[in-house]
FILO-805350 format. One record per residue: residue in three letters; x, y, z of N, C-alpha, C, O in turn. Coordinates in steps of 0.05 Angstrom, whole numbers, plus 5000, padded with zeros to 4 digits. Layout:
% residues N
AlaXYZXYZXYZXYZ
...
END
This chain:
% residues 353
Met501549745001499750024999501650255002503450245018
Glu501050454986502450704983502250825009500050835020
Gly504850935021504751075046505650875067506650975088
Leu505450625065506250425081509150345083510250255103
Leu510350375059513050305057515050435071516750555058
Met514950435097516650595113519050465127518650275142
Asn521650585121523850435138524750605154526950545163
Gln523850825162524651035181523450955208521050895207
Ile524750945232523850925259525051145275527551165277
Leu523151325287524151535306523551445334521251425343
Val525851395350525051325377524951565394526351765391
Cys522851515414522251715430521651605459520451385461
Ser522351765481521851695507519951855521520852025536
Pro517151825518515151975526514251955555512552095566
Ser515651765566514351645593516751615613517851825621
Gly517551385620519851365641522551365627522951315603
Ala524351435646527051405639528151145631527150945642
Leu530051115616531250855612532350745636533650885652
Thr531750465639532750305662535250165653536850075670
Asp535750155627538349995617538850135589537350085570
Ala540750305586541250425562542450225544542250275520
Ser543550005552544449785534542249675520542549615496
Ala540049635533537349505517536849685497536549595475
Leu536749965501536150145477538250105457537450065434
Asp541050095461542750065442542649785424543349765401
Arg541749585440541449345424538949335408538949245385
Gly536749445419534349475403534549645377533249565357
Ile536149875375536950025355538249865336537449825313
Ala540749745346542149545329540449355315540849315291
Ala538549235328537249005320535449105296535148975276
Leu534349345301532549445279534049565256532949555234
Gln536349675256538249715239539149475221539449495197
Gln539549265235540549015221537948925203538148825181
Ala535648975215533148905199532349085173530349055159
Gly534449285171534149475150532349735153531349865134
Phe532049805182531150065187532750255191534750195204
Glu532350515184533650765192532650845216530250885219
Val534650875236533450945263535051175275537551175275
Ser533251385286534151615296532851675324530851545330
Glu533751835341532751885366532052165369533352335357
Thr529952215385529152505395531352585413532552415427
Pro532052835414534452935433533952835464535852805480
Gln531652795470531152765501530952465506530352395529
Thr531352285489530751995491532451865516531451665528
Arg534751975523536251815543536652035569538552005584
Leu534752235571534652375593533652295619532152095619
Arg534152385641532952275667532752515683534652675687
Val529852545696529252755714527452585734525152515728
His528652515757527352335773526952095760528951985749
Arg524251995759523951735742522951775714522051595700
Phe523052035706521952085676524352115660526652155669
Ala523352075631525352155612525552445602525152515579
Gly526152605624526252905620523853015636522052885646
Asn524253265637521653395650519353405634519453315612
Asp517053525644514453525627515053685602514253585580
Glu516053875603516554055579518253925559517553925535
Glu520453815567522353675550520853425534521453365511
Arg519153295548517753055538515653145519515453035497
Leu514053345527512253465508513553555481512653475459
Ala515753715481517453795460518453575443518553595418
Ala519253375456520153125440517953035424518253005400
Leu515252985438513152855424512353075402511652985381
Asp512453315403511953535382513353485360512453475337
Thr516153455366518553405343517753155330517753135305
Ala516952955346516452675331514052665313513952525293
Phe511852835321509752845308509753025279508053015262
His511853185279512253335255514653245240515853385224
His515452975248517852865232516952805205514752695201
Pro518752875186518052815159517652525151519452365153
Gly515252475143514652135141515052075113516152235097
Pro514051825107513351615125514751525145517051465138
Ala514151485169516051375187514051255212511551275211
Thr515451125231514451005253515851105277518251065281
Ile514251235294514751355320514551135339512351065346
Met516951005350516850815369517850895398520051005402
Ala515950825416517250895441519250715452518950475448
Ser521350825466523450655475522650445499523650225502
Arg520750565513519650395536517050535549516150755542
Gly516050395566513550545578514350645608516050815611
Gly513150545626513550645652511150845659508850765655
Tyr511551065669509651245677510651535668512951605669
Gly508351695660509151975651507052095634506452335636
Leu505751945616504452085596501452205606500152365593
Ser500652095632498252175644498752495650496852665648
Arg501252555659501952845666501853045644501753285648
Leu502052925620502053105597499153145581498953325565
Leu497453005586495252965570493853255568492853345547
Gly493853375591492253665589493653885573492554095566
Gln496153825566497854025552498253945523499554105509
Met497353725513497753605488495953735467493553715470
Pro496853845448495353915422494353685407495053675383
Leu492953515416492153265403491153265377491853105360
Gln489253465372487853475344490153545321490353445299
Arg491553745333493953815315495853595309496953575287
Trp496353425330498053225324496852995303498252875286
Cys493852965309492652795290493152885261493952725244
Glu492653125257493053235230495853185220496253115196
Ala497753225237500653225228501152925223502352855202
Met500252735241500652485231499652375206501052225192
Val497152455199496152395173497452525150497752405128
Ala498352745154499352915133502252805128502852785104
Gln504152735149506652625146506752305142508852195136
Gly504552185146504551915142505851755164507351555159
Leu505351825188506651715209504951505226502551525227
Thr506251325238505051125253506251135280508751135282
Leu504651145302505751105331505250845343503050735345
Cys507650745352507850505359508950445388511050535396
Gly507550315400508250245431505850115445503850055432
His505950075472504449945487504550055516505650275519
Ser503649925538503850005566502750285569500450335563
Asp504650475578503950755586503050895558501951115560
Val503450795536503050925508500150885503499051025486
Thr498950715517495850655514494450915516492750985499
Ala495351085538494051325544494151545523492351715520
Leu496451545507497051745487495351625460493951775446
Gln495551385457494251285434490951315437489751405418
Leu489851245455487151315462486051585461483951665451
Ala487951725474487452045469487352145442485552295435
Leu489152055427489352125398486952025381485852145362
Leu486351775391484051665378481351795383479651825365
Asn481051885411478652055417478752345401476852435389
Ala481052445402481552715385480852675354479652865343
Ser481452465342480752445314477852395311476752465291
Arg476352275330473552275330472152535333470152585320
Asn473352705352472352965354472653135330470953305323
Leu474853085315475153265290473053135269471953285253
Gln472652925269470652785252467652905256466052955238
Ala467352955284464853065288464353335283462053415279
Lys466453515284466553785275466253855248465354075244
His466953685227466853745203465253575185464653345193
Thr464353655163462553485145464253375128466653445128
Thr463453195112465053025095465853195069467453095053
Ala464853435067465553615044467753815055468753975039
Asp468253815078470053995091472953945082473753715084
Pro474554135072477154045062479253915086480953735081
Leu478854025109480553905133480153605135482053445136
Leu477253545136476753245140477753105116478652875119
Ala477753215091478653065067481753025074482752805071
Arg483253225082486053235086486653005109488852895109
Leu484852955125485452785149484652495139484852305154
Gly483852465114483052215106480552105115480151865114
Leu478752285125476452215139473952245120471752165128
Ala474352365093472252425078470852175067472051965064
Gln468152195060466651995049467151715057467851545041
Thr466751675081467151385093464251335108462651505114
Ser464151085111461650995125462350875151463650665150
Gly461750995178462150885202464950975214466951035200
Asp464950975241467651065253469950905246472151015246
Ser469650665240472150475237473450565210475850595209
Ala471950595192473250665166474350915167476550955156
Ala472951095179473651415183476651405198478551555192
Leu476751255214479351275230481651115220483851115232
Ser481350965196483350795188485750915181487850795183
Ser485751205172488251315164489751445186491851575180
Leu488851425209490651485235491751235245490351065255
Arg494451215240495650945248496950935277499251025282
Leu495450835294496250775320496650505327494850365336
Leu499050425322499450115325500450045354502550135364
His498649875366499249785394500749545391499749325388
Gly503649595394505249405389507949435405508149535427
Pro510349335389512649305405514049585413513349795402
Met515949575432517849825436520549715435521049465434
Val522149895434524749885428526249685451527149465445
Cys526349785475527949665493526949385500528449195498
Phe524449345507523049075517523348885492524148665495
Asp522448985468521748765447524448715427525148495418
Phe525548945424528148905405530648895421532748805412
Gly530448985441533249025458533948785477536048795490
Asp532648595479532348395496535148245492535948215469
Glu536848155514539348025507539147755494541147655483
Ala536947655496536247365480535847385450535747195435
Gly535647685443534947695416532147755410530447725428
Val531447845384528747925378527147685370528247535353
Ser524747615380522647435375522147475342521747685331
Pro522447235329521647235303518647255298517747335277
Thr517047185319514147245318513447525323511647635311
Thr514947645341514247945344515148105322513548275314
Tyr517548065309518148185286516348135263515848315247
Arg515147885259513547855240510747995240509648075219
His509748015264507048175267507848465261506348605247
Phe510148565271510648825270511148885238509849085229
Glu512548765222513148805195510548765178510048915159
Glu509048575186506748575169504648825174503348935156
Ala504648885198502949145204503849395191502249535178
Val506649455193507849715184508349705154507949915142
Phe509249475142509449465113507349395098507149515076
Glu505549225105503549135090500649205100498549125090
Gly500649395124497949475132496249275138493849295133
Arg497449035150495548815154496048685181498448645187
Val494248615196494248465220492848195220490548175213
Glu494447985228492947745229494247555253496547465254
Val492647535270493647405297491547175304489247205314
Pro493046915297491646715307492246605335494546625343
Trp490446495350491146405377488946235387486646245377
Thr489446095406487845915417486946055446488646125462
Ser484446075450483246205474483146025497482045805495
Gly484046105517483745915543481345955559481045805579
Phe479546135552477246175566475346325546476046485529
His472846235550470746355533467946325542466946105549
Gln466846555541464146595550462846725525463546945517
Gly460846575512459246675488457746465477457046275490
Arg457146495451455946295435457546085427459946125422
Ala456445815425458145615417458045605386456345725373
Gly460045425375459845405344461845615333463645695347
Ser461445685307463045865291461846135297459446145296
Val463246355304462146615308464046765294466446705293
Arg462747005278464547195267463247475275460947555270
Leu465247595288464647885300466248105284468448045275
Glu465048355282466648555269465848815286463748865296
Gly468148965287467949225303470749325304472649175299
Pro471149605310473849735314474949595337473549545357
Ala477749525333479449415357480449645372481349845360
Trp480449635397481649825415482349755441481549535449
Gly483949895456484649785483487549825488488850005476
Gly488649655505491449635515491349535542489949365552
Asn493449725554493849675584491349745599490149955595
Leu490549555618488349575631488249845652486249985655
Val490749875664490550095681490650355669489450555678
Met492250355649491950605630489350675618488650915616
Leu487950465609485250525597483450635616481950825611
Thr483450485641481250525662481750815673479850955679
Ser484550915675485251175684483851405669483451615680
Leu483051335642482051565625479151575626477951765615
Leu477751375640474951365643473851645657474851725678
Gly471951775644470652015659472552275649472052495658
Thr474552225631475952475627475152535598473652395584
Pro476352765589475552845563477452705539477452775516
His478952515550480652355532479352065527480551885515
Trp477352035535475951755535474751725507473251885497
Pro475651495494474151445465471851275470472351045477
Asn469551345466466951185468466851035447465851125426
Met467950765448468150585427465550375427465850135432
Glu463350465421461050255419461450055397462250115374
Gly460549795405460549615382463649525375464249445353
Gly465349555395468249495388468949235399467349105412
Ile471349155393472848935404475049035423477049145415
Leu474549005446476349095468478548935475477948715485
Ile480848995473483148825478484648925503485449155503
Leu485248765524486248875550488448695558488448455553
Glu490548825570492948655581493848835608493049065613
Asp495448725622496948845644499248715655500148515643
Val500348795673502648695688503148755714502948995721
Asn503748565732504348585759501948725777502248865797
Glu499248635766497048715780495848475793495448275779
Pro495148465819493948235834491048215819489848395807
Val490247945822487747845807485548065817484248195802
Tyr485348085840482848255852483248555842481148675838
Lys485248655837485548925826484548915794483349105785
Ile485348695779484548665753481248645753479848745735
Glu480448505772477348465773476248715776474448785761
Arg477348915798476249155807476149315781473949415775
Met478149355767478249525743476049425720474649575707
Leu475949175717473849085699471049135709469249185694
Met470749115735468149205746467649515742465349605738
Gln469849665745469349965740468349995711466450155707
Leu469549845690468649875664465849765661464249885647
Leu465149535675462249455673460349645685458249695673
His460949775711459049945721459050215706457350385711
Ala460950265688460850515672459550455646459450635630
Gly458650205642456950125617459050075592458050035570
Val461950065597463450045573463749755564464149715541
Leu463649565582463949275576461149175560461248995543
Gln458949285567456249205555456249315526454649215510
Gln457849515518457549635493459349515470459249585447
Gln461049305481462849155465461848915453460148785466
Lys462748825428462048555415463548355422462848125416
Ala466048395437467748245448469548375462470248605458
Ile470648205482472448305502474948065503474647835511
Ile477448165493479547995489481448055511482048295515
Leu482447855525484147895547486947785540487247545535
Gly488847945539491447835533492947745559491647625577
Gln495647795559497247665581497347905603497648145598
Phe496947765629496647965651498947935668499348115684
Ser500647715667503047685680502647745710504347875721
Glu500747675722499847755750501647635768502547405763
Pro502447755790504447655811503347365819501147265811
Lys505047265836504447015850502447035868502347225883
Pro500246825868497846865884498846885913500746775922
His497047035926497747095958495746845972493646765964
Glu497146755995495546546008492846636018491246466022
His492346896021489746986031487746966006485346976011
Asp488546925981486846895957485346645960483146635948
Gly486346455973484846175976484046035950481945915946
Gly485946085932485745915905484346155885484446105861
Tyr483246365892482146545873484146615850486446685856
Ala483446585826485346645804483646805782481246865783
Leu485146845764484147035741481546925725479747065715
Asn481546675725479046525713476446615728474346695718
Asp477046595754474646645772473946975771471547045773
Ala475747125768475347415764473747425736471547545735
Ile474647315718473347355689470347205690468447305678
Ala470246995703467546875707465447085723463147135715
Cys466347175744464547365758463847615741461647725741
Val465947715725465047935708463447865688461748035682
His463447595673461647525658458547495667456547555654
Glu458747375693456247305705454547595709452147615704
Lys456247805717454848055721454048165691451748265689
Leu455648155669454848225645452148085636450448205623
Ser451847825643449647685633446847745646444747635638
Leu446847915668444547995681443148225665440948305673
Gly444348315644443248555628441148425609440748185608
Asn439648625593437448565578438148455549436448365534
Lys440648455544441948365519444448165522445948175541
Pro444847985503446647775506449547935514450348145504
Ala450647795531453547865538455647845519455747635506
Pro457648035514459548015495461347775500462047715522
Ala462147645480464347425480466347515497467047755495
Ile467647355515469947395532472147185521471546945522
Leu474147255512476447075500479247135517479647365527
Ser480946935520483247015536485646885520485346765499
Asn488046945532490346865520491546975497493546875485
Phe490247205488491147345463494247405470494947475492
Pro496047365446498847365450499647675452500947775434
Phe498747805471499548105471500148165501498748035517
Gly501748335510502248425536504948505541506348585522
His505748495564508548535575510148275573511448195592
Val509948145547511047905541512547905518512448095502
Arg514047685514515547625489514447345482514047195501
Pro513947265456513447465435510747565438509147455454
Lys510047775422507547945422506547975394508047995375
Ala503847975392502548095367502048395366503048525385
Cys500748515348499948765353497248825336496248685319
Phe496149075344493549105328493349415326494849545341
Tyr491649545306491349825301489049905318486849795317
Gln489450105334487350245350485350375332485950545316
Gly482650295335480650415323480150325294478250415281
Val481450155285481250055259479249815258479549635275
Asn477649795242475749545238477249275241479349255229
Ala476349075256477348835257475348625255472948665260
Val476248405246474048165244475447955262477747875259
Leu473647855280474347655301473047385290470547375286
Ser474647165287473246915278473846735300476146715308
Ile471646605309471846415331470746145324468346115319
Glu472545955325471645675320471745495345473845435355
His469445415354469645245378469044935369466944855360
Asp471244795373471344525363471544325387472844375407
Val470044075384470543865401471143605386469843505367
Asp473743495397474443245386472942985395471143005412
Asp473742755386472842525394472842475421471042345432
Asn474842575433475242525463473842755480474242775504
Leu472142905468470543095481472343325492471643455511
Asn474943365479476643585488475843835471475543815447
His475644075486474744285476476944475464479044495477
Ser476744595443478644805434477445015418475744975400
Leu478545255426477145495414479345655397481045795409
Arg479245625372481145745354480146005343477946025332
Cys481946225348480946505343482946645322485446615324
Val481946785306483746955290482447275290480047325287
Leu484347455293483747725295485147845270487547835268
Thr483447965250484648065226483848355223481548435230
Gln485848525212485348805204486848865180489148775177
Thr485549025160486849135138486849455138484749565146
Leu488649575132488649855130487449935101487350165095
END
């Protein structure tokens, strides 16, 4: 696809300071070896307290990145914490315009969830302000489309790998991670097959369609009730987290349920949660118990509860898949039972820009 043949990567540290500069060096070297031209924003290696520069420096770095001559991929060095402090000062709609005009892709996960969802919401607000005949809307690639998913497809927010964690590991880069990243960036295509370890929904073959969105559960929940929350009805919500006890995961899911978010989705896909070792006080309470409780509450509503799937290969793990925020996705679910009555749930998530 024209505009997707990008071999430039601009590394930025919008959140936490580097914990291991050698991981960044290894990641950059791995990307260069794969054929990418890699550069860094000037503040990438700064440290102020736990942050990669003070707020002004990180905002300036992001502004520089979003006006980088493209096509190119802006990739976060790492996550951590820091973007929540900047949301109120971000010129989000201007950055949306610049991203589309320059042919830029923003890639990352973890703390980057907040920035991606804020940009997604800003692009929807731009769409609402302008008619399809408006030149600004046409320049954003939002003209003459049907539905939010198609309209947002030109804003490329790739929820995917980061330099240090995924490309800078001492063990090397996972071929699976790189394949998913390459297909998304160069071909504008996402295809993630996996076997779900948990399912609540209709039996048999199911095909669901809607905009994929989500990311880190803590960061997503932190946006609820703010001006940066993207109200994605009829979506496919993908969630992951790390180092959160199961009861906290359940509490955040319950918050999304009580706010009506989960009920609006066609499917809820749970990635890797990498929860800490269970506490003795849990008494055997595990993630599947939390999921079952959430689904039970969802089933009390007046309409069928959305399908809940688990084990999606994404999160603070290697290898990892990726997906585009706000872009229409097709979710195929095949529920099989073999001769020995063993159940398997084969799933595929696909997107095409």
